[in-house]
Phi, psi and omega in degrees: 000124183282332183235072183299329178293314178296312175305308177301320173300314178301319180295320182293329176295333177281336175284137175289167174310136180082348181297165182241132169255134181249130179245132169244134184218152185297143193272090170274156174301147185293338176219148179290134174209117179277140015267353177082160176285179176309316176299310185293329169296321180291315176302322179294319179300305177307307180300315179290324184271332181236300193293314185292317175299315173305306173298330179279001173301323180282118180307342182251025182300141176287339175071041178279320191078206186258347187255085180251119174280154186310317179302324181292310182297318183295325176301305185304321188288320175294323184294333180270000174099011175279142178259327182243116184233119183230138168283120183281142179290054182259125182268114176209137177293329188252336188236143172253141178241139181239143173244127185241133180228000000 
């Protein structure tokens, strides 16, 4: 996604006051650590070879790729006007879920 802040702003505009936006994103490690486990290597490979190049077609791209860590999503959400960003307590090996208000 070349413009995650714009997408989050659009989602925020669709929610009523006090409404909640739920985001599901690939569960990357909270910090980069080489060489990473099998999942991390796969996500970085997909990100580098597909997601990032496709997203960079837009000249105003954020250049995020597929590996978005929680701190990055929190920053994008704050930039889009969300004030409450929570990682949901959902146990899943592949996905992380965020609640944005």
